[in-house]
N, C-alpha and C positions, 0 to 999 in steps of 0.2 A: 248746237248754236242755241243761243239764248234769245227768245223772242220775246219783246217789250211794246205792250201796247199803251198809247199815251192818249187817253181822250179828253173831251170837255167843251163845253161850249162854243160857239165862236168868240173870239176876243178874249179868250179866258187867259191866255200866257202859255197854250202848250207850246209853241216854237220855241219860247224863253226857257222854258221847263227843259226841253229837248238839249238845248245848248248847256243850260247848266250842268246836266249830267254828263253831258259827254265833254265837259272841262276835265281836265286831268286824266282821261282816259286816251289810249291810243289811238290815233284816228285811223289806222291801218286795221283796227280789229273792231270797229264798230260802224255798221251802214245805216242809211235813214231811209224809209220808205212813206211816203205823204199819201193818204187817202185820195187827197185833191186830185192825184195822177190818175186815179181810177173812176173819175166821173163816165159814165158809158159813151160809147160814140153814137153822135146823133146826126151824124153827115145827111140821114134823108130828111132830116126837117129843115126848113127854111130859118134866118137870124130871128127873126120875129118868134116862132115858134120855139126854138132853143131858149131866146130869152125868156120864156114863160114858164119854163121848168122849174119846178121844184128842187133846189140844189139841197136844200137841208132835210129831205125825206128818203129813207134807206133805200126806198127802189133806184134813187138815181146813181147808186154806185155799183159799180161791177165787181161785187164782191166775190164771184165765182172766179174771176182773174187773178185778184188779190190774194186768194186762198192758195189756187194753184201755184202763182209766183214762189208763195212763201215755201211750200212744200217743195219746190225746184231747188229753193237757195238752202234749205235742209239737206237736200242731196247732194249738194255741192254743186250744183248747177248755176251758170250764169243766167240772168234773164234781162230781158228789154223792157224797162218800166214805161208806160205810156206817157206823154207830156200833153199837159192839158193847157189850154187857153181860157182864161176868163174872159178875155176882149170878146174872142168871137163862139164862147160857150160851146166850145168843141175839142177835141184831140187835133193835135196840130199834124198828126203823121210823121214826128219825129218820136224816137226813144232814146231812153238813157240805159246804158249798160251797167248793170248792177251786179257787182261781185259777192259770192257768200262772203258773211263774216262771221265773227265770233259772236258778236251781238249785234241782232238787227230791231231796229225800234221803229214800231210801226205808229204814225201820228195822226189824226182825225177826229171830227167831232162824232162820227156814226160807227167807229171801228167795234165798239162793245156791244153795238146793237143786233150783230150778225152772228147766231150761235157757232157757226162751223170756224169763223174767224176768232172768235172770243177762245173757242177751244184750242187754238195755236199757241196764245201768247202764255209764257211761264210767268210773268209778272203785269197785272193789269193795272194801269192807272189814271186815276179822274183827276183832272186841274180844274178846281173849283175858284169861281170868280165871283163877285157880286153883279147881278144885272145890268146896273147902271154902268158900272165899271167896264163891261164886255161892251156894251151900245158904244161908249165912247171912243174904246180900242177900234170898233169895227168900224166906225164913222170915219176916223182918221184914215183906216188902212184902205177903207174902198175909194175914198176921195184922191188919196194921194198915188195909190197904186194901181188901182183899175177904171181909173176913168169915170167913177159915178158922182152925181150931186147929192147933196144934203137931202134933198126932197124924195129922191129914188130909193137912198138908204136907209132913211127913216121909214117910208112906206113899207119897204120890204122888210124892215124888223117889224112892223105891227101886225102886217098880215102873214107872214110866211115864218121869220127867224123865231120870234117869241113863241107862238102855237108850235112850231115843230120842235123847238128847244124842250118846251115843258111835256108835251107827247111821246118824244123819240131818244132826247139826249141825257135830260137831267135823270131818267129812271135807270140809264145804265148803271149811274153811280153804285146801285146796288152790287155790281158786278164786280167793283175796283176790290185791288188788295190794299193798295194803299190810295187814299186821297190827299191830294196836294192844295193846301188853301194859296192861290197865287198873290202872296203879301212877301211882306219881310220876314214871316214867319216859316218859309217855308223849308229853310236850310236843312233842318233835322230831317224831313221825308226824302229830300233829295240826296242825301248822304245817306240814307237807309238804301235806297236804290242803286246809287253808287257803289256801296259796300258791297250787295249782292251781285253786281256785275263783275266789281272786282274778283272776288271769289272765284266765278266761274271763268274767266279768262287769265288768270295766273297759272 
């Protein structure tokens, strides 16, 4: 099994890059795991307490479970991925049955910050985008998909997202094997990643 980690700041275009890499690859041989599914279970907290959690800090992620699940997939076992709700700020209790594939793509802002998880990646990719561009994308997404208002998103960006990005996310670029600029010039880097995958699954 080939495990690829795709990191980058919020709104950097990681999901777009994942889809670009997956284009032309057999769907039955590629699986995706999102870091967002592995935010820690917080049923012991009230909604107001959960809303104050810093979701851009590594301690908000259950890296232990994510590493365990990747190990089980490598052993040919099926896993049950948690399902996380950004509306309730908690796991839903549902799970997604995930089968082993020849290629597993793990994507998320903090996946290169954890040494044990980092060791499991055969290829480490960092998607880089300009800070203004990331903010605009985050605004659009949180308002359209997560029911947030502009003031809330901007406030969170200034107080949490930007400082956490500078402290925990941007430095992980140093661990990347490939840095993909998320703009019209990224096709060569994506072709390189796709070629490595094709070699492994043929």
